[in-house]
Each structure stands twice: as structure tokens, then as C-alpha cells.
N, CA, C, O and the ligand as a Tripos MOL2 file, in Angstrom:
@<TRIPOS>MOLECULE
protein
  289   287    73     0     0
PROTEIN
NO_CHARGES

@<TRIPOS>ATOM
      1 N         124.7980  130.0560  107.5450 N.3       1 MET1
      2 CA        125.2430  128.6590  107.4690 C.3       1 MET1
      3 C         124.9550  128.0660  106.0920 C.2       1 MET1
      4 O         123.8830  128.2650  105.5200 O.2       1 MET1
      5 N         125.9280  127.3420  105.5830 N.am      2 ARG2
      6 CA        125.7420  126.7470  104.2740 C.3       2 ARG2
      7 C         124.9560  125.4450  104.3750 C.2       2 ARG2
      8 O         124.9450  124.7790  105.4100 O.2       2 ARG2
      9 N         124.3160  125.1140  103.2980 N.am      3 TYR3
     10 CA        123.6310  123.8250  103.2510 C.3       3 TYR3
     11 C         124.6540  122.7000  103.1030 C.2       3 TYR3
     12 O         125.6610  122.8350  102.4080 O.2       3 TYR3
     13 N         124.3810  121.6470  103.7430 N.am      4 TRP4
     14 CA        125.2850  120.5070  103.6150 C.3       4 TRP4
     15 C         124.4910  119.2310  103.7150 C.2       4 TRP4
     16 O         123.3690  119.2140  104.2200 O.2       4 TRP4
     17 N         125.0850  118.1700  103.2310 N.am      5 LYS5
     18 CA        124.4380  116.8580  103.2570 C.3       5 LYS5
     19 C         125.2120  115.9280  104.1900 C.2       5 LYS5
     20 O         126.3920  116.1460  104.4610 O.2       5 LYS5
     21 N         124.5470  114.9110  104.6660 N.am      6 PRO6
     22 CA        125.2470  113.9800  105.5750 C.3       6 PRO6
     23 C         126.5060  113.3920  104.9500 C.2       6 PRO6
     24 O         127.4610  113.0900  105.6660 O.2       6 PRO6
     25 N         126.5270  113.2240  103.6430 N.am      7 GLU7
     26 CA        127.7080  112.6430  103.0190 C.3       7 GLU7
     27 C         128.8790  113.6210  102.9330 C.2       7 GLU7
     28 O         129.9800  113.2550  102.5230 O.2       7 GLU7
     29 N         128.6220  114.8730  103.3270 N.am      8 ASP8
     30 CA        129.7190  115.8260  103.3790 C.3       8 ASP8
     31 C         130.6030  115.6070  104.6000 C.2       8 ASP8
     32 O         131.6970  116.1620  104.7040 O.2       8 ASP8
     33 N         130.1120  114.7960  105.5110 N.am      9 ILE9
     34 CA        130.8740  114.4980  106.7200 C.3       9 ILE9
     35 C         131.1200  112.9920  106.7840 C.2       9 ILE9
     36 O         130.2200  112.1940  106.5250 O.2       9 ILE9
     37 N         132.3470  112.6190  107.1300 N.am     10 PHE10
     38 CA        132.6350  111.2000  107.2900 C.3      10 PHE10
     39 C         133.4680  111.0220  108.5470 C.2      10 PHE10
     40 O         134.0370  111.9790  109.0710 O.2      10 PHE10
     41 N         133.5300  109.8120  109.0150 N.am     11 THR11
     42 CA        134.3240  109.5520  110.2090 C.3      11 THR11
     43 C         135.5420  108.7140  109.8550 C.2      11 THR11
     44 O         135.4990  107.8690  108.9610 O.2      11 THR11
     45 N         136.6180  108.9640  110.5700 N.am     12 ALA12
     46 CA        137.8510  108.2090  110.3830 C.3      12 ALA12
     47 C         138.4710  107.9660  111.7560 C.2      12 ALA12
     48 O         138.3130  108.7830  112.6640 O.2      12 ALA12
     49 N         139.1690  106.8530  111.9060 N.am     13 PRO13
     50 CA        139.7930  106.5690  113.2010 C.3      13 PRO13
     51 C         141.0150  107.4490  113.4240 C.2      13 PRO13
     52 O         141.7880  107.7070  112.5020 O.2      13 PRO13
     53 N         141.1740  107.9010  114.6530 N.am     14 CYS14
     54 CA        142.3370  108.7050  115.0180 C.3      14 CYS14
     55 C         143.5790  107.8150  114.9930 C.2      14 CYS14
     56 O         143.5660  106.7350  115.5840 O.2      14 CYS14
     57 N         144.6570  108.2460  114.3180 N.am     15 PRO15
     58 CA        145.8810  107.4280  114.2670 C.3      15 PRO15
     59 C         146.6230  107.3780  115.6030 C.2      15 PRO15
     60 O         147.5270  106.5630  115.7870 O.2      15 PRO15
     61 N         146.2380  108.2510  116.5280 N.am     16 PHE16
     62 CA        146.9370  108.3020  117.8050 C.3      16 PHE16
     63 C         146.2150  107.5030  118.8850 C.2      16 PHE16
     64 O         146.8350  106.7560  119.6430 O.2      16 PHE16
     65 N         144.9040  107.6700  118.9420 N.am     17 CYS17
     66 CA        144.1680  107.0230  120.0320 C.3      17 CYS17
     67 C         143.0590  106.1000  119.5120 C.2      17 CYS17
     68 O         142.3270  105.5120  120.3080 O.2      17 CYS17
     69 N         142.9260  105.9680  118.1800 N.am     18 GLN18
     70 CA        141.9230  105.1100  117.5580 C.3      18 GLN18
     71 C         140.4970  105.5800  117.8520 C.2      18 GLN18
     72 O         139.5320  104.8560  117.6060 O.2      18 GLN18
     73 N         140.3770  106.7770  118.3720 N.am     19 GLY19
     74 CA        139.0400  107.3170  118.5890 C.3      19 GLY19
     75 C         138.4150  107.7260  117.2670 C.2      19 GLY19
     76 O         139.1120  107.8730  116.2630 O.2      19 GLY19
     77 N         137.1180  107.9060  117.2660 N.am     20 GLU20
     78 CA        136.4380  108.2640  116.0320 C.3      20 GLU20
     79 C         136.4270  109.7810  115.8580 C.2      20 GLU20
     80 O         136.0840  110.5260  116.7760 O.2      20 GLU20
     81 N         136.8090  110.2170  114.6660 N.am     21 ILE21
     82 CA        136.8580  111.6510  114.3810 C.3      21 ILE21
     83 C         135.9340  111.9510  113.2260 C.2      21 ILE21
     84 O         135.9360  111.2480  112.2150 O.2      21 ILE21
     85 N         135.1460  112.9920  113.3780 N.am     22 GLU22
     86 CA        134.2810  113.4200  112.2890 C.3      22 GLU22
     87 C         135.0250  114.4370  111.4380 C.2      22 GLU22
     88 O         135.4750  115.4710  111.9310 O.2      22 GLU22
     89 N         135.1460  114.1320  110.1670 N.am     23 PHE23
     90 CA        135.8090  115.0450  109.2490 C.3      23 PHE23
     91 C         134.7930  115.6930  108.3340 C.2      23 PHE23
     92 O         133.9100  115.0360  107.7830 O.2      23 PHE23
     93 N         134.9390  116.9860  108.1890 N.am     24 TRP24
     94 CA        134.2320  117.6970  107.1380 C.3      24 TRP24
     95 C         135.0390  117.4860  105.8740 C.2      24 TRP24
     96 O         136.2630  117.6180  105.9020 O.2      24 TRP24
     97 N         134.3860  117.1610  104.7630 N.am     25 LYS25
     98 CA        135.1360  116.7590  103.5640 C.3      25 LYS25
     99 C         136.0960  117.8400  103.0650 C.2      25 LYS25
    100 O         137.1010  117.5310  102.4250 O.2      25 LYS25
    101 N         135.7870  119.1060  103.3550 N.am     26 ASP26
    102 CA        136.6610  120.1870  102.9090 C.3      26 ASP26
    103 C         137.7480  120.5340  103.9190 C.2      26 ASP26
    104 O         138.6060  121.3790  103.6610 O.2      26 ASP26
    105 N         137.7000  119.8800  105.0530 N.am     27 GLU27
    106 CA        138.5790  120.2860  106.1370 C.3      27 GLU27
    107 C         139.8940  119.5150  106.0820 C.2      27 GLU27
    108 O         139.8860  118.2860  106.1410 O.2      27 GLU27
    109 N         141.0210  120.2120  105.9710 N.am     28 PRO28
    110 CA        142.3110  119.5100  105.8760 C.3      28 PRO28
    111 C         142.7910  118.9620  107.2090 C.2      28 PRO28
    112 O         143.5140  117.9660  107.2530 O.2      28 PRO28
    113 N         142.3870  119.6140  108.3000 N.am     29 LEU29
    114 CA        142.8520  119.2060  109.6200 C.3      29 LEU29
    115 C         141.6950  119.1770  110.5910 C.2      29 LEU29
    116 O         140.7500  119.9600  110.4890 O.2      29 LEU29
    117 N         141.7870  118.2570  111.5390 N.am     30 ARG30
    118 CA        140.7480  118.1630  112.5450 C.3      30 ARG30
    119 C         141.4330  117.8290  113.8740 C.2      30 ARG30
    120 O         142.3720  117.0340  113.9210 O.2      30 ARG30
    121 N         140.9520  118.4430  114.9380 N.am     31 VAL31
    122 CA        141.5060  118.1110  116.2470 C.3      31 VAL31
    123 C         140.7000  116.9620  116.8280 C.2      31 VAL31
    124 O         139.4760  117.0370  116.9290 O.2      31 VAL31
    125 N         141.4010  115.8910  117.2130 N.am     32 CYS32
    126 CA        140.7370  114.7270  117.7660 C.3      32 CYS32
    127 C         140.0640  115.0990  119.0870 C.2      32 CYS32
    128 O         140.7040  115.6650  119.9730 O.2      32 CYS32
    129 N         138.7800  114.7830  119.2200 N.am     33 PRO33
    130 CA        138.0720  115.1370  120.4510 C.3      33 PRO33
    131 C         138.5490  114.3270  121.6480 C.2      33 PRO33
    132 O         138.3070  114.7120  122.7920 O.2      33 PRO33
    133 N         139.2190  113.2150  121.3990 N.am     34 SER34
    134 CA        139.6610  112.3650  122.4960 C.3      34 SER34
    135 C         141.0470  112.7510  123.0040 C.2      34 SER34
    136 O         141.2420  112.9230  124.2070 O.2      34 SER34
    137 N         142.0160  112.8880  122.0850 N.am     35 CYS35
    138 CA        143.3930  113.1340  122.5180 C.3      35 CYS35
    139 C         143.8740  114.5440  122.1730 C.2      35 CYS35
    140 O         145.0040  114.9130  122.4930 O.2      35 CYS35
    141 N         143.0150  115.3300  121.5190 N.am     36 ARG36
    142 CA        143.3080  116.7280  121.2100 C.3      36 ARG36
    143 C         144.4900  116.8980  120.2640 C.2      36 ARG36
    144 O         145.0650  117.9840  120.1930 O.2      36 ARG36
    145 N         144.8600  115.8620  119.5440 N.am     37 LYS37
    146 CA        145.9280  115.9970  118.5650 C.3      37 LYS37
    147 C         145.3290  116.3800  117.2130 C.2      37 LYS37
    148 O         144.1730  116.0820  116.9130 O.2      37 LYS37
    149 N         146.1550  117.0520  116.4090 N.am     38 GLU38
    150 CA        145.7090  117.4180  115.0780 C.3      38 GLU38
    151 C         145.8620  116.2190  114.1560 C.2      38 GLU38
    152 O         146.9330  115.6170  114.0730 O.2      38 GLU38
    153 N         144.7930  115.8840  113.4740 N.am     39 VAL39
    154 CA        144.8050  114.7410  112.5670 C.3      39 VAL39
    155 C         144.4600  115.2280  111.1690 C.2      39 VAL39
    156 O         143.5240  116.0030  110.9750 O.2      39 VAL39
    157 N         145.2280  114.7610  110.2120 N.am     40 ARG40
    158 CA        145.0070  115.1980  108.8370 C.3      40 ARG40
    159 C         143.8440  114.4360  108.2210 C.2      40 ARG40
    160 O         143.6560  113.2420  108.4550 O.2      40 ARG40
    161 N         143.0900  115.1490  107.4450 N.am     41 ASN41
    162 CA        141.9730  114.5400  106.7350 C.3      41 ASN41
    163 C         142.5110  113.5110  105.7350 C.2      41 ASN41
    164 O         143.2170  113.8840  104.7980 O.2      41 ASN41
    165 N         142.1950  112.2320  105.9140 N.am     42 PRO42
    166 CA        142.7520  111.2000  105.0330 C.3      42 PRO42
    167 C         142.2030  111.2600  103.6150 C.2      42 PRO42
    168 O         142.7540  110.6300  102.7130 O.2      42 PRO42
    169 N         141.1320  112.0040  103.4080 N.am     43 LYS43
    170 CA        140.5500  112.0740  102.0670 C.3      43 LYS43
    171 C         140.9990  113.3020  101.2930 C.2      43 LYS43
    172 O         140.6260  113.5020  100.1370 O.2      43 LYS43
    173 N         141.8090  114.1210  101.9550 N.am     44 GLN44
    174 CA        142.3320  115.2930  101.2670 C.3      44 GLN44
    175 C         143.7600  115.0150  100.8440 C.2      44 GLN44
    176 O         144.4750  114.2600  101.5030 O.2      44 GLN44
    177 N         144.1700  115.6190   99.7530 N.am     45 ASP45
    178 CA        145.4960  115.3460   99.2350 C.3      45 ASP45
    179 C         146.2420  116.6540   98.9970 C.2      45 ASP45
    180 O         146.6060  116.9860   97.8690 O.2      45 ASP45
    181 N         146.4580  117.3830  100.0800 N.am     46 PHE46
    182 CA        147.1740  118.6450   99.9690 C.3      46 PHE46
    183 C         148.6750  118.3940   99.9850 C.2      46 PHE46
    184 O         149.1510  117.3470  100.4240 O.2      46 PHE46
    185 N         149.4000  119.3850   99.4950 N.am     47 GLY47
    186 CA        150.8420  119.3440   99.6760 C.3      47 GLY47
    187 C         151.1310  119.6080  101.1450 C.2      47 GLY47
    188 O         150.2700  120.1030  101.8730 O.2      47 GLY47
    189 N         152.3370  119.2790  101.5780 N.am     48 CYS48
    190 CA        152.6440  119.3730  102.9990 C.3      48 CYS48
    191 C         152.5650  120.8060  103.4880 C.2      48 CYS48
    192 O         152.2700  121.0350  104.6610 O.2      48 CYS48
    193 N         152.8190  121.7760  102.6220 N.am     49 ALA49
    194 CA        152.8160  123.1690  103.0520 C.3      49 ALA49
    195 C         151.4270  123.6230  103.4930 C.2      49 ALA49
    196 O         151.2890  124.6200  104.2020 O.2      49 ALA49
    197 N         150.4080  122.8920  103.0730 N.am     50 GLU50
    198 CA        149.0490  123.2790  103.4160 C.3      50 GLU50
    199 C         148.7440  123.0210  104.8850 C.2      50 GLU50
    200 O         147.9160  123.7110  105.4810 O.2      50 GLU50
    201 N         149.4110  122.0300  105.4700 N.am     51 TRP51
    202 CA        149.0330  121.6720  106.8280 C.3      51 TRP51
    203 C         150.2210  121.5340  107.7720 C.2      51 TRP51
    204 O         150.0830  121.6750  108.9870 O.2      51 TRP51
    205 N         151.4050  121.2540  107.1930 N.am     52 CYS52
    206 CA        152.5570  120.9950  108.0520 C.3      52 CYS52
    207 C         153.0930  122.3090  108.6010 C.2      52 CYS52
    208 O         153.2060  123.2890  107.8650 O.2      52 CYS52
    209 N         153.4260  122.3360  109.9000 N.am     53 LYS53
    210 CA        153.9280  123.5750  110.4810 C.3      53 LYS53
    211 C         155.3280  123.8980  109.9820 C.2      53 LYS53
    212 O         155.8130  125.0170  110.1540 O.2      53 LYS53
    213 N         155.9840  122.9020  109.3540 N.am     54 HIS54
    214 CA        157.2960  123.1430  108.7770 C.3      54 HIS54
    215 C         157.1960  123.4130  107.2780 C.2      54 HIS54
    216 O         158.2050  123.4340  106.5720 O.2      54 HIS54
    217 N         155.9740  123.6200  106.8030 N.am     55 GLY55
    218 CA        155.7580  123.7650  105.3690 C.3      55 GLY55
    219 C         156.6230  124.8260  104.7330 C.2      55 GLY55
    220 O         157.2000  124.6030  103.6690 O.2      55 GLY55
    221 N         156.7220  125.9930  105.3790 N.am     56 LEU56
    222 CA        157.4990  127.0700  104.7890 C.3      56 LEU56
    223 C         158.9700  126.7050  104.7280 C.2      56 LEU56
    224 O         159.6660  127.0960  103.7920 O.2      56 LEU56
    225 N         159.4550  125.9550  105.7190 N.am     57 GLU57
    226 CA        160.8590  125.5580  105.7230 C.3      57 GLU57
    227 C         161.1440  124.5380  104.6280 C.2      57 GLU57
    228 O         162.2660  124.4350  104.1320 O.2      57 GLU57
    229 N         160.0960  123.7770  104.2560 N.am     58 CYS58
    230 CA        160.2730  122.7790  103.2030 C.3      58 CYS58
    231 C         160.4960  123.4540  101.8540 C.2      58 CYS58
    232 O         161.2170  122.9380  101.0000 O.2      58 CYS58
    233 N         159.8780  124.5940  101.6790 N.am     59 LEU59
    234 CA        159.9630  125.2540  100.3830 C.3      59 LEU59
    235 C         161.3870  125.7340  100.1170 C.2      59 LEU59
    236 O         162.0980  126.1580  101.0280 O.2      59 LEU59
    237 N         161.7790  125.6580   98.8670 N.am     60 ASP60
    238 CA        163.1290  126.0200   98.4980 C.3      60 ASP60
    239 C         163.3280  127.5260   98.6620 C.2      60 ASP60
    240 O         162.6410  128.3120   98.0090 O.2      60 ASP60
    241 N         164.2490  127.9350   99.5180 N.am     61 PRO61
    242 CA        164.4710  129.3830   99.6880 C.3      61 PRO61
    243 C         165.2390  129.9640   98.5110 C.2      61 PRO61
    244 O         166.0690  129.2920   97.8990 O.2      61 PRO61
    245 N         164.9500  131.2160   98.2060 N.am     62 ALA62
    246 CA        165.6640  131.8670   97.1060 C.3      62 ALA62
    247 C         167.1090  132.1140   97.5350 C.2      62 ALA62
    248 O         167.3620  132.5030   98.6750 O.2      62 ALA62
    249 N         168.0410  131.8920   96.6380 N.am     63 PRO63
    250 CA        169.4620  132.1260   96.9710 C.3      63 PRO63
    251 C         169.7040  133.5900   97.2870 C.2      63 PRO63
    252 O         169.2150  134.4830   96.5960 O.2      63 PRO63
    253 N         170.4780  133.8190   98.3570 N.am     64 GLU64
    254 CA        170.7140  135.1940   98.7960 C.3      64 GLU64
    255 C         172.1200  135.6580   98.3660 C.2      64 GLU64
    256 O         172.9890  134.8400   98.0640 O.2      64 GLU64
    257 N         172.3160  136.9410   98.3470 N.am     65 GLY65
    258 CA        173.6270  137.4820   98.0000 C.3      65 GLY65
    259 C         173.9180  137.4420   96.5140 C.2      65 GLY65
    260 O         175.0610  137.6070   96.0890 O.2      65 GLY65
    261 N         172.8930  137.2250   95.7390 N.am     66 LYS66
    262 CA        173.1000  137.1680   94.2850 C.3      66 LYS66
    263 C         172.2480  138.2290   93.5980 C.2      66 LYS66
    264 O         171.6750  137.9990   92.5340 O.2      66 LYS66
    265 N         172.1820  139.3770   94.2240 N.am     67 LYS67
    266 CA        171.3670  140.4240   93.6280 C.3      67 LYS67
    267 C         172.0340  140.9540   92.3630 C.2      67 LYS67
    268 O         173.2590  141.0460   92.2830 O.2      67 LYS67
    269 N         171.2190  141.2980   91.3900 N.am     68 PRO68
    270 CA        171.7950  141.8550   90.1510 C.3      68 PRO68
    271 C         172.3940  143.2290   90.4090 C.2      68 PRO68
    272 O         171.6820  144.1610   90.7820 O.2      68 PRO68
    273 N         173.6760  143.3530   90.2130 N.am     69 GLY69
    274 CA        174.3470  144.6350   90.4400 C.3      69 GLY69
    275 C         174.1640  145.5640   89.2480 C.2      69 GLY69
    276 O         173.5430  145.2060   88.2470 O.2      69 GLY69
    277 N         174.7100  146.7480   89.3780 N.am     70 PRO70
    278 CA        174.6240  147.7060   88.2530 C.3      70 PRO70
    279 C         175.4000  147.1910   87.0370 C.2      70 PRO70
    280 O         176.4630  146.5830   87.1610 O.2      70 PRO70
    281 N         174.8510  147.4480   85.9040 N.am     71 ALA71
    282 CA        175.4620  146.9660   84.6690 C.3      71 ALA71
    283 C         176.8460  147.5590   84.5010 C.2      71 ALA71
    284 O         177.0400  148.7600   84.6900 O.2      71 ALA71
    285 N         177.8000  146.7270   84.1480 N.am     72 GLY72
    286 CA        179.1520  147.2300   83.9270 C.3      72 GLY72
    287 C         179.9970  146.7350   85.0240 C.2      72 GLY72
    288 O         181.1930  147.0270   85.0620 O.2      72 GLY72
    289 ZN        142.9300  110.8580  119.1070 Zn       73 ZN73
@<TRIPOS>BOND
     1     1     2 1
     2     2     3 1
     3     3     4 2
     4     3     5 am
     5     5     6 1
     6     6     7 1
     7     7     8 2
     8     7     9 am
     9     9    10 1
    10    10    11 1
    11    11    12 2
    12    11    13 am
    13    13    14 1
    14    14    15 1
    15    15    16 2
    16    15    17 am
    17    17    18 1
    18    18    19 1
    19    19    20 2
    20    19    21 am
    21    21    22 1
    22    22    23 1
    23    23    24 2
    24    23    25 am
    25    25    26 1
    26    26    27 1
    27    27    28 2
    28    27    29 am
    29    29    30 1
    30    30    31 1
    31    31    32 2
    32    31    33 am
    33    33    34 1
    34    34    35 1
    35    35    36 2
    36    35    37 am
    37    37    38 1
    38    38    39 1
    39    39    40 2
    40    39    41 am
    41    41    42 1
    42    42    43 1
    43    43    44 2
    44    43    45 am
    45    45    46 1
    46    46    47 1
    47    47    48 2
    48    47    49 am
    49    49    50 1
    50    50    51 1
    51    51    52 2
    52    51    53 am
    53    53    54 1
    54    54    55 1
    55    55    56 2
    56    55    57 am
    57    57    58 1
    58    58    59 1
    59    59    60 2
    60    59    61 am
    61    61    62 1
    62    62    63 1
    63    63    64 2
    64    63    65 am
    65    65    66 1
    66    66    67 1
    67    67    68 2
    68    67    69 am
    69    69    70 1
    70    70    71 1
    71    71    72 2
    72    71    73 am
    73    73    74 1
    74    74    75 1
    75    75    76 2
    76    75    77 am
    77    77    78 1
    78    78    79 1
    79    79    80 2
    80    79    81 am
    81    81    82 1
    82    82    83 1
    83    83    84 2
    84    83    85 am
    85    85    86 1
    86    86    87 1
    87    87    88 2
    88    87    89 am
    89    89    90 1
    90    90    91 1
    91    91    92 2
    92    91    93 am
    93    93    94 1
    94    94    95 1
    95    95    96 2
    96    95    97 am
    97    97    98 1
    98    98    99 1
    99    99   100 2
   100    99   101 am
   101   101   102 1
   102   102   103 1
   103   103   104 2
   104   103   105 am
   105   105   106 1
   106   106   107 1
   107   107   108 2
   108   107   109 am
   109   109   110 1
   110   110   111 1
   111   111   112 2
   112   111   113 am
   113   113   114 1
   114   114   115 1
   115   115   116 2
   116   115   117 am
   117   117   118 1
   118   118   119 1
   119   119   120 2
   120   119   121 am
   121   121   122 1
   122   122   123 1
   123   123   124 2
   124   123   125 am
   125   125   126 1
   126   126   127 1
   127   127   128 2
   128   127   129 am
   129   129   130 1
   130   130   131 1
   131   131   132 2
   132   131   133 am
   133   133   134 1
   134   134   135 1
   135   135   136 2
   136   135   137 am
   137   137   138 1
   138   138   139 1
   139   139   140 2
   140   139   141 am
   141   141   142 1
   142   142   143 1
   143   143   144 2
   144   143   145 am
   145   145   146 1
   146   146   147 1
   147   147   148 2
   148   147   149 am
   149   149   150 1
   150   150   151 1
   151   151   152 2
   152   151   153 am
   153   153   154 1
   154   154   155 1
   155   155   156 2
   156   155   157 am
   157   157   158 1
   158   158   159 1
   159   159   160 2
   160   159   161 am
   161   161   162 1
   162   162   163 1
   163   163   164 2
   164   163   165 am
   165   165   166 1
   166   166   167 1
   167   167   168 2
   168   167   169 am
   169   169   170 1
   170   170   171 1
   171   171   172 2
   172   171   173 am
   173   173   174 1
   174   174   175 1
   175   175   176 2
   176   175   177 am
   177   177   178 1
   178   178   179 1
   179   179   180 2
   180   179   181 am
   181   181   182 1
   182   182   183 1
   183   183   184 2
   184   183   185 am
   185   185   186 1
   186   186   187 1
   187   187   188 2
   188   187   189 am
   189   189   190 1
   190   190   191 1
   191   191   192 2
   192   191   193 am
   193   193   194 1
   194   194   195 1
   195   195   196 2
   196   195   197 am
   197   197   198 1
   198   198   199 1
   199   199   200 2
   200   199   201 am
   201   201   202 1
   202   202   203 1
   203   203   204 2
   204   203   205 am
   205   205   206 1
   206   206   207 1
   207   207   208 2
   208   207   209 am
   209   209   210 1
   210   210   211 1
   211   211   212 2
   212   211   213 am
   213   213   214 1
   214   214   215 1
   215   215   216 2
   216   215   217 am
   217   217   218 1
   218   218   219 1
   219   219   220 2
   220   219   221 am
   221   221   222 1
   222   222   223 1
   223   223   224 2
   224   223   225 am
   225   225   226 1
   226   226   227 1
   227   227   228 2
   228   227   229 am
   229   229   230 1
   230   230   231 1
   231   231   232 2
   232   231   233 am
   233   233   234 1
   234   234   235 1
   235   235   236 2
   236   235   237 am
   237   237   238 1
   238   238   239 1
   239   239   240 2
   240   239   241 am
   241   241   242 1
   242   242   243 1
   243   243   244 2
   244   243   245 am
   245   245   246 1
   246   246   247 1
   247   247   248 2
   248   247   249 am
   249   249   250 1
   250   250   251 1
   251   251   252 2
   252   251   253 am
   253   253   254 1
   254   254   255 1
   255   255   256 2
   256   255   257 am
   257   257   258 1
   258   258   259 1
   259   259   260 2
   260   259   261 am
   261   261   262 1
   262   262   263 1
   263   263   264 2
   264   263   265 am
   265   265   266 1
   266   266   267 1
   267   267   268 2
   268   267   269 am
   269   269   270 1
   270   270   271 1
   271   271   272 2
   272   271   273 am
   273   273   274 1
   274   274   275 1
   275   275   276 2
   276   275   277 am
   277   277   278 1
   278   278   279 1
   279   279   280 2
   280   279   281 am
   281   281   282 1
   282   282   283 1
   283   283   284 2
   284   283   285 am
   285   285   286 1
   286   286   287 1
   287   287   288 2
@<TRIPOS>SUBSTRUCTURE
     1 MET1         2 RESIDUE 1 A MET
     2 ARG2         6 RESIDUE 1 A ARG
     3 TYR3        10 RESIDUE 1 A TYR
     4 TRP4        14 RESIDUE 1 A TRP
     5 LYS5        18 RESIDUE 1 A LYS
     6 PRO6        22 RESIDUE 1 A PRO
     7 GLU7        26 RESIDUE 1 A GLU
     8 ASP8        30 RESIDUE 1 A ASP
     9 ILE9        34 RESIDUE 1 A ILE
    10 PHE10       38 RESIDUE 1 A PHE
    11 THR11       42 RESIDUE 1 A THR
    12 ALA12       46 RESIDUE 1 A ALA
    13 PRO13       50 RESIDUE 1 A PRO
    14 CYS14       54 RESIDUE 1 A CYS
    15 PRO15       58 RESIDUE 1 A PRO
    16 PHE16       62 RESIDUE 1 A PHE
    17 CYS17       66 RESIDUE 1 A CYS
    18 GLN18       70 RESIDUE 1 A GLN
    19 GLY19       74 RESIDUE 1 A GLY
    20 GLU20       78 RESIDUE 1 A GLU
    21 ILE21       82 RESIDUE 1 A ILE
    22 GLU22       86 RESIDUE 1 A GLU
    23 PHE23       90 RESIDUE 1 A PHE
    24 TRP24       94 RESIDUE 1 A TRP
    25 LYS25       98 RESIDUE 1 A LYS
    26 ASP26      102 RESIDUE 1 A ASP
    27 GLU27      106 RESIDUE 1 A GLU
    28 PRO28      110 RESIDUE 1 A PRO
    29 LEU29      114 RESIDUE 1 A LEU
    30 ARG30      118 RESIDUE 1 A ARG
    31 VAL31      122 RESIDUE 1 A VAL
    32 CYS32      126 RESIDUE 1 A CYS
    33 PRO33      130 RESIDUE 1 A PRO
    34 SER34      134 RESIDUE 1 A SER
    35 CYS35      138 RESIDUE 1 A CYS
    36 ARG36      142 RESIDUE 1 A ARG
    37 LYS37      146 RESIDUE 1 A LYS
    38 GLU38      150 RESIDUE 1 A GLU
    39 VAL39      154 RESIDUE 1 A VAL
    40 ARG40      158 RESIDUE 1 A ARG
    41 ASN41      162 RESIDUE 1 A ASN
    42 PRO42      166 RESIDUE 1 A PRO
    43 LYS43      170 RESIDUE 1 A LYS
    44 GLN44      174 RESIDUE 1 A GLN
    45 ASP45      178 RESIDUE 1 A ASP
    46 PHE46      182 RESIDUE 1 A PHE
    47 GLY47      186 RESIDUE 1 A GLY
    48 CYS48      190 RESIDUE 1 A CYS
    49 ALA49      194 RESIDUE 1 A ALA
    50 GLU50      198 RESIDUE 1 A GLU
    51 TRP51      202 RESIDUE 1 A TRP
    52 CYS52      206 RESIDUE 1 A CYS
    53 LYS53      210 RESIDUE 1 A LYS
    54 HIS54      214 RESIDUE 1 A HIS
    55 GLY55      218 RESIDUE 1 A GLY
    56 LEU56      222 RESIDUE 1 A LEU
    57 GLU57      226 RESIDUE 1 A GLU
    58 CYS58      230 RESIDUE 1 A CYS
    59 LEU59      234 RESIDUE 1 A LEU
    60 ASP60      238 RESIDUE 1 A ASP
    61 PRO61      242 RESIDUE 1 A PRO
    62 ALA62      246 RESIDUE 1 A ALA
    63 PRO63      250 RESIDUE 1 A PRO
    64 GLU64      254 RESIDUE 1 A GLU
    65 GLY65      258 RESIDUE 1 A GLY
    66 LYS66      262 RESIDUE 1 A LYS
    67 LYS67      266 RESIDUE 1 A LYS
    68 PRO68      270 RESIDUE 1 A PRO
    69 GLY69      274 RESIDUE 1 A GLY
    70 PRO70      278 RESIDUE 1 A PRO
    71 ALA71      282 RESIDUE 1 A ALA
    72 GLY72      286 RESIDUE 1 A GLY
    73 ZN73       289 GROUP 0 **** ****
């Protein structure tokens, strides 16, 4: 177990049920103990791909059917 300080943990209200959620400062997502929904850490500033389940779909896909053919 790593050493940690009380200030490494903070509480934030759940946006769904207004319950209190304890966030670890490094944790991007936390499951609300009251409503069991996933709540994003409000103090983290990740891109959506880090936490959103549609993150991969958000990313620009490489164009297909444009493979480099043989020269000539
Ligand atoms: Zn909740």
C-alpha cells in the first residue's frame, strides 16, 4: 500500500443523487455508493477517450480503401 495523505482524498456531490462521493485525486472515475452510477472526478481533466465508453468512436478513424498500391 502506498502512503497517502488526507488531502489526497476529497468529497464531491453526486450529480445524479446528490450523495457524497469520496474521490481519490488520481482517480478519473468513481462509482457512487448511493446510486451506483459512474461519476467523473471533477478535479481531473482528461480527454473524453480516457473515461467515455464511446471514446474510441470519437477518435477519427483512418480512411480505408486508400492503401498505397504498387508503384507504376
Ligand atoms: Zn449517486
